[in-house]
C-alpha positions in Angstrom: -7.2 -12.3 -42.7 -7.4 -11.6 -38.9 -6.4 -14.0 -36.4 -8.9 -15.0 -33.6 -7.3 -12.7 -31.0 -7.2 -9.7 -33.4 -10.8 -10.3 -34.5 -11.9 -10.3 -30.8 -9.9 -7.1 -30.1 -11.6 -5.4 -33.1 -15.1 -6.4 -31.7 -14.3 -5.1 -28.3 -12.9 -1.8 -29.8 -16.1 -1.3 -31.9 -18.2 -1.5 -28.6 -15.7 0.3 -26.6 -16.7 4.0 -26.9 -20.2 3.3 -25.5 -18.9 1.3 -22.5 -16.2 3.5 -21.3 -15.3 2.9 -17.6 -17.4 -0.2 -17.3 -16.5 -3.6 -17.9 -19.9 -5.1 -17.5 -21.5 -2.6 -19.7 -19.0 -3.5 -22.5 -19.7 -7.1 -21.9 -23.4 -6.6 -22.2 -23.0 -4.8 -25.5 -20.5 -7.3 -27.0 -22.5 -10.4 -26.1 -25.6 -9.1 -27.6 -24.2 -9.8 -31.1 -21.1 -12.0 -30.6 -20.1 -15.1 -28.7 -17.1 -16.7 -27.5 -16.5 -18.8 -24.4 -17.8 -17.0 -21.4 -14.7 -16.8 -19.2 -12.5 -15.7 -22.1 -14.9 -12.9 -23.1 -14.7 -11.5 -19.5 -10.9 -11.8 -19.5 -10.5 -10.2 -22.9 -12.6 -7.4 -22.1 -11.1 -6.8 -18.7 -7.6 -6.8 -20.2 -8.8 -4.3 -22.7 -10.2 -2.0 -20.0 -7.1 -2.3 -17.9 -5.0 -1.1 -20.6 -7.1 2.0 -21.3 -6.1 5.2 -19.5 -9.6 6.8 -19.8 -11.3 3.8 -18.3 -8.9 3.7 -15.3 -9.4 7.4 -14.6 -13.3 6.9 -14.8 -13.5 3.8 -12.7 -15.5 4.0 -9.5 -13.5 3.6 -6.4 -15.0 1.3 -3.8 -12.9 2.4 -0.8 -13.8 5.4 1.3 -12.0 8.6 0.6 -9.4 9.6 3.3 -10.2 12.6 5.3 -7.9 15.6 5.7 -4.5 15.0 7.4 -4.3 16.4 10.9 -1.1 17.6 12.3 0.2 16.0 15.5 0.0 18.1 18.6 3.3 19.9 19.4 4.7 19.0 22.6 5.0 21.8 25.1 7.4 20.2 27.7 10.6 18.3 27.1 10.5 14.5 27.5 6.6 14.1 27.6 6.3 12.7 24.1 8.9 10.3 23.0 9.5 7.8 20.2 11.1 4.4 20.9 12.7 2.2 18.3 15.1 -0.7 17.9 18.0 -1.1 15.5 18.4 -5.0 15.3 20.5 -7.5 13.5 23.7 -5.7 14.1 27.1 -7.5 14.4 27.7 -8.9 17.9 30.0 -6.5 19.8 30.5 -7.1 23.8 27.6 -9.6 23.6 25.3 -6.8 22.3 23.5 -6.8 19.0 20.8 -4.2 19.2 20.5 -0.6 19.9 17.5 1.0 21.8 16.8 4.5 20.4 14.7 6.8 22.4 13.9 10.3 20.9 12.4 13.4 22.5 9.8 14.7 19.9 10.2 18.4 20.9 14.0 18.8 21.0 15.0 15.8 18.8 17.4 14.7 21.5 18.3 11.1 21.4 19.6 8.4 23.6 21.2 5.2 22.3 21.3 2.2 24.6 23.0 -1.0 23.6 21.2 -4.3 24.4 20.5 -7.8 23.1 17.6 -8.7 20.8 16.0 -11.2 23.0 15.6 -8.8 25.9 12.8 -9.2 28.5 10.3 -6.5 29.2 11.5 -6.0 32.8 15.1 -5.6 31.7 14.0 -3.0 29.0 12.1 -1.0 31.6 15.2 -0.9 33.8 17.4 0.1 30.8 14.8 2.9 30.0 14.7 4.0 33.7 18.5 4.0 34.0 19.5 5.6 30.7 16.8 8.0 29.8 
């Protein structure tokens, strides 16, 4: 004798082929002839569809498809395009715990400047001017 959950899975499987890819279509087909509490029927069918490889591949995607990737413009002059990053949470050495990393995108040349994590903007600008 089938248990309640096995019986429900059997009912869903019997209506499954006609409703591939659509949880709503399968729910409509199952509820024509069978009934179990409304929220549970949606949950059971949703779990069944999530477990099906074919349904996942056929599912409509709601998000917009990303366009083609574009390459970044290659810099022509040194030090015109830079990347600036911080390495933080370092052990305290000479009252410094952060490293400012400035990288030239064309030559990949880098400057490393030690500083503190709570640096103000004016001080950061001076560090940049004096070291880079």
